[in-house]
C-alpha positions as CSV (number, residue, x, y, z in Angstrom):
1,X,-14.3,23.8,-41.7
2,X,-11.2,25.1,-43.5
3,X,-9.0,23.5,-40.7
4,X,-10.8,20.2,-41.1
5,X,-10.3,20.2,-44.9
6,X,-6.6,21.0,-44.4
7,X,-6.2,18.2,-41.9
8,X,-7.9,15.7,-44.3
9,X,-5.6,16.9,-47.1
10,X,-2.5,16.4,-45.0
11,X,-3.7,12.9,-43.9
12,X,-4.3,11.9,-47.5
13,X,-0.9,13.2,-48.7
14,X,0.7,11.2,-45.9
15,X,-1.1,8.1,-46.7
16,X,-0.2,8.4,-50.4
17,X,3.5,8.9,-49.5
18,X,3.3,5.7,-47.3
19,X,1.7,3.8,-50.1
20,X,4.3,4.8,-52.6
21,X,7.1,3.8,-50.1
22,X,5.5,0.4,-49.6
23,X,5.2,-0.3,-53.3
24,X,8.8,0.9,-53.9
25,X,10.3,-1.6,-51.4
26,X,7.9,-4.5,-52.2
27,X,9.9,-7.6,-53.0
28,X,13.2,-6.2,-51.8
29,X,15.0,-8.1,-49.1
30,X,17.9,-7.0,-46.9
31,X,20.4,-8.8,-49.2
32,X,19.3,-6.7,-52.2
33,X,19.6,-3.5,-50.2
34,X,23.0,-4.5,-48.8
35,X,24.3,-5.5,-52.2
36,X,23.9,-1.9,-53.3
37,X,20.8,-2.3,-55.4
38,X,19.7,1.2,-56.5
39,X,16.6,2.3,-54.6
40,X,15.0,5.5,-55.6
41,X,13.2,7.4,-52.9
42,X,9.5,8.0,-53.6
43,X,8.6,11.3,-55.2
44,X,6.5,13.2,-52.7
45,X,3.0,13.8,-53.7
46,X,2.2,17.4,-54.3
47,X,-0.7,18.8,-52.3
48,X,-3.7,19.9,-54.1
49,X,-3.9,23.7,-54.7
50,X,-5.7,25.0,-51.6
51,X,-9.0,26.7,-52.1
52,X,-9.2,30.3,-51.0
53,X,-12.9,30.3,-50.3
54,X,-13.9,30.5,-46.6
55,X,-16.7,29.3,-44.4
56,X,-18.1,32.8,-43.9
57,X,-18.4,33.6,-47.6
58,X,-21.3,35.8,-48.5
59,X,-22.6,39.4,-48.8
60,X,-23.2,41.4,-45.6
61,X,-24.8,44.8,-44.9
62,X,-23.2,47.6,-42.9
63,X,-24.7,48.0,-39.4
64,X,-22.1,50.3,-37.7
65,X,-19.0,52.3,-38.4
66,X,-16.4,54.3,-36.5
67,X,-13.6,56.6,-37.7
68,X,-10.5,57.9,-35.8
69,X,-8.3,60.7,-36.9
70,X,-5.4,62.0,-34.9
71,X,-6.5,59.9,-32.0
72,X,-10.0,61.4,-31.9
73,X,-13.2,59.8,-33.0
74,X,-15.1,61.8,-35.6
75,X,-18.1,61.5,-37.8
76,X,-17.2,60.7,-41.4
77,X,-19.4,61.5,-44.4
78,X,-19.3,57.7,-45.2
79,X,-21.1,57.1,-41.9
80,X,-24.2,58.6,-43.3
81,X,-24.3,56.1,-46.2
82,X,-24.9,52.5,-46.8
83,X,-22.5,49.7,-47.5
84,X,-22.0,46.0,-48.1
85,X,-19.1,43.7,-48.0
86,X,-18.9,40.6,-50.2
87,X,-16.4,37.8,-49.1
88,X,-15.4,34.8,-51.1
89,X,-13.1,33.2,-53.6
90,X,-10.0,35.0,-52.3
91,X,-11.6,38.4,-52.6
92,X,-13.3,41.0,-50.4
93,X,-15.3,43.8,-52.0
94,X,-16.4,46.7,-49.9
95,X,-19.0,48.9,-51.6
96,X,-20.3,52.1,-50.0
97,X,-22.6,54.8,-51.1
98,X,-23.0,58.1,-49.2
99,X,-23.9,61.8,-49.7
100,X,-20.9,63.3,-51.5
101,X,-19.4,66.8,-51.4
102,X,-18.2,67.0,-55.0
103,X,-21.0,64.7,-56.4
104,X,-24.6,64.2,-55.2
105,X,-24.0,60.5,-54.3
106,X,-20.5,59.2,-53.8
107,X,-20.0,55.6,-54.8
108,X,-16.8,53.8,-53.8
109,X,-15.8,50.2,-54.3
110,X,-12.6,48.8,-52.7
111,X,-11.3,45.4,-53.5
112,X,-9.0,43.3,-51.3
113,X,-7.5,39.8,-51.7
114,X,-6.6,37.0,-49.4
115,X,-4.9,33.6,-49.7
116,X,-5.3,30.4,-47.7
117,X,-2.5,31.3,-45.4
118,X,-4.1,34.7,-44.7
119,X,-7.2,33.3,-43.0
120,X,-6.6,31.9,-39.4
121,X,-9.1,30.2,-37.1
122,X,-9.6,32.0,-33.8
123,X,-12.0,31.5,-30.9
124,X,-15.5,32.0,-32.4
125,X,-14.5,32.5,-36.0
126,X,-11.7,33.7,-38.2
127,X,-9.2,36.5,-38.7
128,X,-7.9,37.4,-42.1
129,X,-5.1,39.6,-43.3
130,X,-6.0,41.3,-46.5
131,X,-4.1,42.9,-49.4
132,X,-5.5,46.1,-51.0
133,X,-6.0,45.5,-54.8
134,X,-7.8,48.6,-56.1
135,X,-10.4,51.3,-55.6
136,X,-13.1,52.5,-58.0
137,X,-14.8,55.8,-57.1
138,X,-16.8,58.6,-58.6
139,X,-15.6,61.1,-56.0
140,X,-12.2,62.8,-55.6
141,X,-12.8,63.3,-51.9
142,X,-12.2,59.7,-50.7
143,X,-8.8,58.3,-49.7
144,X,-8.2,54.6,-50.4
145,X,-8.4,52.3,-47.3
146,X,-5.2,50.6,-48.4
147,X,-3.1,50.3,-45.3
148,X,-3.2,47.3,-42.9
149,X,-6.7,46.0,-44.0
150,X,-8.0,43.2,-41.8
151,X,-11.2,41.2,-41.6
152,X,-12.7,39.5,-38.6
153,X,-15.5,37.0,-38.9
154,X,-17.3,35.8,-35.8
155,X,-20.2,33.4,-35.5
156,X,-23.1,35.3,-33.8
157,X,-26.1,33.0,-33.3
158,X,-26.9,31.4,-36.6
159,X,-25.2,34.0,-38.7
160,X,-21.8,35.7,-39.2
161,X,-20.7,39.1,-37.9
162,X,-18.0,40.6,-40.1
163,X,-15.6,43.4,-39.1
164,X,-13.4,45.3,-41.5
165,X,-10.7,47.6,-40.2
166,X,-8.4,49.7,-42.3
167,X,-6.3,52.8,-42.4
168,X,-6.6,55.2,-45.3
169,X,-3.8,56.9,-47.2
170,X,-4.1,59.9,-44.8
171,X,-3.7,57.8,-41.7
172,X,-7.4,57.8,-40.7
173,X,-8.3,54.5,-39.0
174,X,-11.7,53.1,-39.4
175,X,-13.8,50.1,-38.7
176,X,-17.1,48.8,-40.2
177,X,-19.4,46.1,-38.8
178,X,-21.5,44.0,-41.2
179,X,-24.2,41.4,-40.6
């Protein structure tokens, strides 16, 4: 859908440029042009600001998780909790709640951003490169998932399957699946 909108935008901008060029040269003949009449090239139309919203926007619930530290898979405390991811308007918010070690219930919310050039169509869906924005947490025992965040959205039946992969500030790699 995003690719179709972008294609339409490019077509409209091209048609506007052609229309401007036709109006600029209307009534000019070769003699006027050869005589050195000043002809100003058309000012290119600026494309509309691209929307950062995506076809797979929505809120999804965590269904699976994996964590790898030092090349070995291990069970993280966050795996025992619940989580959601909300995608839309240039933002991804990953919220998770799990049994804490320094607090009874740890609540962590991480925010990422993306722009129109960060979301690419692939077979069956989209891939997005994210930028870590911030983390809010009530526990000191959580490291921000701030390195190399990526999102994958794949059409699965009539709904979307979302994958979020990150590396935290200690080098622990993780992935979460949402539906």
